[in-house]
LOLO-607126 format. One record per residue: residue in three letters; y, x, z of N, C-alpha, C, O in turn; residue number from 0. Coordinates in steps of 0.05 Angstrom, whole numbers, always signed. Layout:
% LOLO-607126
  resn      nY      nX      nZ     caY     caX     caZ      cY      cX      cZ      oY      oX      oZ  resi
   ALA       Y       X       Z       Y       X       Z       Y       X       Z       Y       X       Z   NUM
...
END
This chain:
% LOLO-607126
  resn      nY      nX      nZ     caY     caX     caZ      cY      cX      cZ      oY      oX      oZ  resi
   UNK    +221    +573    +191    +195    +560    +196    +194    +533    +183    +212    +516    +188     0
   UNK    +175    +528    +167    +172    +502    +153    +156    +483    +170    +135    +490    +182     1
   UNK    +165    +458    +172    +150    +437    +186    +143    +415    +167    +158    +409    +148     2
   UNK    +121    +403    +172    +112    +380    +156    +106    +357    +175     +98    +361    +198     3
   UNK    +109    +333    +164    +103    +310    +179     +73    +305    +179     +60    +306    +157     4
   UNK     +62    +302    +202     +33    +296    +203     +30    +266    +209     +44    +254    +224     5
   UNK     +10    +255    +195      +5    +226    +198     -14    +222    +221     -36    +233    +222     6
   UNK      -5    +206    +240     -21    +200    +263     -36    +174    +258     -25    +154    +250     7
   UNK     -62    +174    +264     -78    +151    +259     -76    +130    +281     -86    +107    +277     8
   UNK     -64    +136    +303     -62    +117    +325     -41     +96    +318     -23    +101    +302     9
   UNK     -43     +73    +330     -25     +51    +325      +1     +57    +341      -1     +62    +365    10
   UNK     +24     +55    +329     +49     +60    +343     +53     +39    +364     +49     +15    +360    11
   UNK     +62     +47    +388     +66     +29    +410     +95     +22    +415    +101      +4    +430    12
   UNK    +113     +38    +402    +142     +33    +406    +155     +34    +378    +144     +45    +359    13
   UNK    +179     +23    +377    +195     +25    +353    +200     +54    +346    +199     +61    +322    14
   UNK    +207     +70    +366    +213     +98    +361    +189    +113    +348    +192    +131    +332    15
   UNK    +165    +104    +355    +141    +117    +344    +138    +112    +314    +124    +127    +300    16
   UNK    +152     +92    +303    +151     +87    +275    +170    +106    +259    +167    +110    +235    17
   UNK    +190    +117    +273    +211    +131    +259    +202    +155    +243    +214    +162    +223    18
   UNK    +180    +169    +250    +171    +192    +236    +145    +188    +221    +131    +207    +213    19
   UNK    +139    +163    +217    +114    +157    +202    +119    +155    +172    +140    +145    +164    20
   UNK    +100    +163    +156    +104    +162    +127    +108    +134    +117    +121    +130     +96    21
   UNK     +98    +114    +131    +102     +86    +122    +130     +76    +125    +138     +56    +115    22
   UNK    +146     +92    +141    +174     +84    +145    +193     +96    +125    +217     +90    +124    23
   UNK    +183    +114    +108    +199    +127     +87    +203    +107     +64    +187     +89     +60    24
   UNK    +224    +110     +49    +228     +94     +25    +205     +99      +5    +194    +122      +4    25
   UNK    +197     +80     -11    +175     +83     -29    +179    +105     -50    +159    +116     -60    26
   UNK    +204    +111     -56    +209    +132     -76    +206    +160     -64    +206    +180     -79    27
   UNK    +203    +162     -38    +199    +188     -25    +171    +198     -30    +152    +182     -29    28
   UNK    +168    +223     -37    +141    +233     -44    +120    +232     -21     +96    +232     -26    29
   UNK    +130    +230      +4    +111    +229     +27    +106    +201     +36     +92    +197     +56    30
   UNK    +117    +181     +22    +112    +153     +31     +83    +146     +29     +69    +153     +10    31
   UNK     +74    +132     +50     +46    +121     +51     +49     +92     +58     +63     +85     +77    32
   UNK     +34     +75     +44     +35     +47     +50     +26     +42     +79      +7     +55     +88    33
   UNK     +39     +23     +93     +31     +18    +120      +2      +6    +122      -6      -9    +104    34
   UNK     -11     +13    +143     -38      +2    +148     -35     -26    +159     -14     -33    +168    35
   UNK     -56     -41    +158     -55     -68    +171     -48     -66    +201     -34     -83    +211    36
   UNK     -57     -45    +214     -51     -42    +242     -21     -36    +247      -9     -45    +266    37
   UNK      -9     -21    +228     +19     -16    +230     +36     -41    +225     +56     -46    +239    38
   UNK     +27     -57    +206     +41     -82    +201     +40    -100    +226     +61    -111    +234    39
   UNK     +17    -103    +237     +14    -120    +261     +29    -108    +285     +42    -123    +299    40
   UNK     +29     -82    +288     +43     -70    +311     +73     -74    +309     +86     -81    +328    41
   UNK     +84     -70    +285    +113     -74    +282    +120    -103    +285    +141    -110    +296    42
   UNK    +104    -121    +275    +109    -149    +278    +111    -156    +308    +129    -171    +316    43
   UNK     +92    -147    +323     +92    -152    +352    +116    -140    +366    +128    -152    +383    44
   UNK    +122    -115    +358    +146    -102    +370    +172    -117    +364    +190    -116    +380    45
   UNK    +173    -130    +341    +196    -146    +334    +196    -173    +349    +216    -187    +348    46
   UNK    +174    -179    +361    +172    -205    +375    +166    -228    +357    +172    -251    +364    47
   UNK    +155    -222    +333    +149    -243    +314    +121    -252    +316    +102    -236    +319    48
   UNK    +117    -278    +314     +90    -289    +309     +85    -286    +279    +103    -278    +264    49
   UNK     +61    -291    +271     +55    -290    +242     +72    -310    +227     +81    -305    +205    50
   UNK     +75    -333    +239     +91    -354    +227    +120    -346    +224    +133    -351    +204    51
   UNK    +131    -334    +245    +159    -325    +244    +162    -303    +223    +183    -303    +209    52
   UNK    +143    -285    +221    +145    -264    +200    +144    -277    +173    +158    -268    +155    53
   UNK    +128    -297    +170    +127    -312    +144    +154    -323    +137    +163    -321    +114    54
   UNK    +167    -335    +156    +194    -347    +151    +214    -324    +146    +230    -327    +127    55
   UNK    +213    -303    +161    +231    -280    +158    +228    -268    +130    +248    -261    +117    56
   UNK    +203    -266    +120    +198    -253     +94    +197    -273     +71    +192    -264     +49    57
   UNK    +202    -298     +77    +202    -319     +56    +175    -319     +41    +175    -321     +16    58
   UNK    +153    -318     +56    +127    -321     +44    +115    -348     +52    +123    -359     +73    59
   UNK     +97    -358     +37     +86    -385     +41     +75    -389     +69     +60    -372     +80    60
   UNK     +82    -411     +80     +73    -419    +107     +62    -447    +104     +75    -465     +94    61
   UNK     +37    -451    +113     +25    -478    +111     +20    -488    +139     +26    -475    +159    62
   UNK      +8    -511    +141      +2    -523    +167     -20    -506    +182     -22    -508    +206    63
   UNK     -34    -489    +166     -55    -472    +178     -43    -445    +187     -57    -429    +199    64
   UNK     -18    -440    +181      -5    -414    +188      +1    -399    +163      +4    -410    +141    65
   UNK      +4    -373    +166     +11    -356    +144     -12    -340    +134     -21    -320    +147    66
   UNK     -23    -348    +112     -45    -333     +99     -37    -306     +90     -53    -287     +92    67
   UNK     -12    -303     +80      -3    -277     +70      -2    -257     +93     -12    -235     +90    68
   UNK     +10    -264    +115     +12    -245    +138     -16    -239    +149     -21    -216    +155    69
   UNK     -33    -259    +150     -61    -254    +160     -74    -233    +142     -88    -216    +151    70
   UNK     -70    -236    +115     -83    -217     +97     -71    -189     +99     -85    -169     +97    71
   UNK     -44    -187    +105     -32    -161    +108     -43    -147    +133     -44    -122    +134    72
   UNK     -52    -163    +152     -62    -151    +177     -93    -150    +178    -104    -141    +198    73
   UNK    -106    -159    +157    -135    -157    +157    -144    -128    +152    -130    -113    +139    74
   UNK    -167    -121    +164    -176     -93    +161    -179     -85    +132    -185    -101    +115    75
   UNK    -174     -59    +127    -175     -49    +100    -202     -55     +86    -202     -59     +61    76
   UNK    -223     -55    +101    -250     -59     +88    -256     -89     +85    -278     -96     +76    77
   UNK    -238    -106     +92    -242    -135     +89    -235    -144     +61    -216    -134     +49    78
   UNK    -250    -164     +51    -243    -175     +25    -217    -191     +26    -204    -196      +6    79
   UNK    -208    -198     +50    -183    -213     +54    -159    -195     +52    -137    -205     +47    80
   UNK    -162    -169     +57    -139    -151     +59    -122    -151     +33    -133    -149     +11    81
   UNK     -96    -152     +37     -76    -148     +16     -54    -130     +27     -48    -132     +51    82
   UNK     -43    -114     +10     -20     -97     +20      +4    -114     +26      +9    -134     +13    83
   UNK     +18    -106     +47     +43    -120     +54     +63    -118     +32     +65     -98     +18    84
   UNK     +77    -139     +27     +99    -140      +8    +119    -118     +16    +129    -118     +39    85
   UNK    +125    -100      -2    +143     -77      +4    +170     -86     +14    +181     -75     +33    86
   UNK    +182    -106      +1    +208    -116     +10    +208    -127     +38    +226    -123     +54    87
   UNK    +187    -142     +45    +184    -152     +72    +180    -129     +92    +192    -130    +113    88
   UNK    +164    -110     +84    +160     -86    +102    +187     -72    +107    +193     -66    +130    89
   UNK    +203     -68     +86    +229     -55     +90    +247     -72    +108    +261     -61    +125    90
   UNK    +247     -98    +104    +263    -116    +121    +254    -114    +151    +271    -114    +169    91
   UNK    +228    -111    +155    +218    -108    +183    +228     -82    +194    +237     -81    +217    92
   UNK    +227     -60    +178    +237     -35    +188    +267     -36    +194    +277     -24    +213    93
   UNK    +282     -49    +176    +311     -52    +181    +316     -67    +207    +333     -59    +223    94
   UNK    +302     -90    +211    +305    -107    +234    +299     -91    +260    +311     -96    +281    95
   UNK    +280     -73    +258    +272     -57    +282    +291     -33    +286    +289     -20    +307    96
   UNK    +308     -28    +267    +326      -4    +269    +312     +22    +262    +323     +43    +269    97
   UNK    +290     +20    +249    +274     +44    +241    +285     +56    +215    +285     +80    +212    98
   UNK    +294     +39    +198    +304     +48    +171    +330     +32    +165    +336     +12    +178    99
   UNK    +344     +42    +145    +368     +29    +136    +370     +30    +106    +356     +46     +93   100
   UNK    +387     +14     +95    +392     +14     +66    +403     +42     +59    +397     +52     +37   101
   UNK    +419     +54     +76    +429     +81     +70    +406    +101     +67    +408    +119     +50   102
   UNK    +385     +98     +83    +362    +116     +80    +350    +113     +51    +343    +132     +39   103
   UNK    +349     +88     +42    +338     +82     +16    +355     +94      -6    +345    +106     -25   104
   UNK    +381     +91      -3    +400    +102     -23    +399    +133     -23    +400    +145     -45   105
   UNK    +398    +145      +0    +396    +175      +2    +370    +185     -11    +370    +206     -23   106
   UNK    +349    +170      -8    +323    +178     -19    +323    +179     -49    +308    +194     -61   107
   UNK    +340    +164     -61    +342    +164     -90    +353    +191    -101    +349    +198    -124   108
   UNK    +366    +206     -83    +377    +232     -91    +357    +255     -87    +365    +278     -91   109
   UNK    +332    +249     -79    +312    +270     -74    +307    +287     -98    +291    +305     -97   110
END
């Protein structure tokens, strides 16, 4: 019996809920889907990071007004402010949460 991963539109509420989501796969995997702004925000919160802390963690610009980059990653898709999350920062977030590992990325190269 063949099984396929189905993409759930609801926002993940736990770290475990991220483990089977297409956004948690390495980018070279054929089923990878870029994380939604809601997924970025949900994982940030699950990690206990403020937007400013995520900015420092991901080495993205932080000003006295906060982190514009993180705000844009979390802006709704239909917003002119929306920008996709930096893939390297996203992977680091997944690693920090224990959802993904570098070994996952290396194994994916053998697909």
